[in-house]
C-alpha positions in Angstrom: -13.8 -2.5 2.8 -10.7 -2.4 0.7 -8.5 -4.6 -1.4 -6.0 -7.0 0.1 -2.5 -6.1 -1.1 1.2 -6.9 -0.8 3.5 -3.9 -0.8 7.1 -4.2 -1.7 9.5 -1.4 -0.9 13.1 -1.5 -2.4 15.2 1.6 -2.0 13.3 4.6 -3.4 10.6 2.4 -5.3 7.5 0.6 -4.0 4.6 -1.2 -5.6 1.4 -2.9 -4.6 0.3 -6.3 -5.9 -3.1 -7.7 -5.3 -4.2 -11.3 -5.4 -5.3 -10.9 -9.1 -1.7 -9.9 -10.0 -2.5 -6.1 -10.6 0.7 -4.1 -9.9 0.3 -0.5 -8.9 3.2 2.1 -8.7 3.5 5.8 -8.3 0.7 6.3 -5.7 1.2 9.0 -3.2 0.9 6.6 -0.3 3.8 4.6 -1.6 6.1 7.6 -1.6 5.1 8.1 2.1 5.8 4.5 2.9 9.2 4.6 1.2 10.1 7.6 3.2 9.1 5.8 6.4 11.1 2.8 5.7 14.1 4.7 4.7 13.7 7.0 7.6 13.8 4.0 9.9 17.1 3.1 8.4 16.0 0.2 6.1 16.4 -0.3 2.4 13.6 -2.8 1.8 10.5 -4.2 3.3 7.5 -6.3 2.4 4.1 -5.5 4.0 0.6 -7.1 3.9 -2.3 -4.9 4.2 -5.6 -3.4 2.8 -5.7 -0.7 0.3 -8.8 1.4 0.8 -10.2 4.8 0.0 -10.6 7.2 2.9 -14.3 8.4 2.8 -16.3 10.4 5.3 -19.6 10.4 3.5 -20.1 6.6 3.5 -18.5 3.3 4.1 -15.7 2.7 1.7 -15.9 -0.4 -0.6 -13.5 -2.3 -2.7 -15.0 -0.9 -5.9 -13.9 2.6 -4.6 -10.4 1.3 -4.7 -10.7 -0.1 -8.2 -12.2 3.1 -9.5 -9.8 5.5 -7.9 -6.7 3.4 -8.7 -7.7 2.8 -12.3 -9.3 6.1 -13.2 -8.8 8.9 -10.7 -10.7 12.1 -11.3 -8.0 14.2 -9.6 -4.9 14.2 -7.5 -7.3 14.3 -4.5 -8.7 11.0 -5.5 -5.2 9.5 -5.5 -4.4 11.0 -2.2 -7.6 9.4 -0.7 -6.0 6.0 -1.2 -4.8 4.7 2.1 -3.0 1.6 3.3 -3.8 -0.3 6.5 -0.8 -2.4 7.2 -1.4 -5.5 9.3 1.8 -7.5 8.8 5.4 -6.9 8.1 6.7 -10.0 6.1 10.3 -9.1 5.3 12.8 -6.4 6.4 16.0 -5.8 4.5 15.8 -9.2 2.9 15.2 -11.1 6.1 11.9 -12.9 6.5 10.1 -12.2 9.6 8.2 -15.0 11.2 7.7 -16.5 14.6 5.4 -16.3 17.6 3.8 -12.9 18.4 
C-alpha cells in the first residue's frame, strides 16, 4: 500500500502532490523520472500514481511512505521510495484523454 500522488515534471524539475496537498521535491525517484521524460524528447508531463516504499521484509504500508518522506534515516531510505505510475494525464501541455 502506498500514497496516491500526482507527479508534475517541468523541464529539469519534478514534484509530487498528494490529496492532502503535501508537495514533495528532491526525491531520487523524481530525478529518474525527469531523465526518462527528457530522454523521450519531452519537456513536461503529469502522471498519476502511487508512491510506495520498496520493502522485501514485509508488505509496505502508507505509513512507511509518510515516515521515509518526512524523516528518512539515510539516503537508502529515500532511495527505497518508488512510484507506480498508472496514468499519464498530460504531455508537453496537451491533456491526454480518450478511450483506451
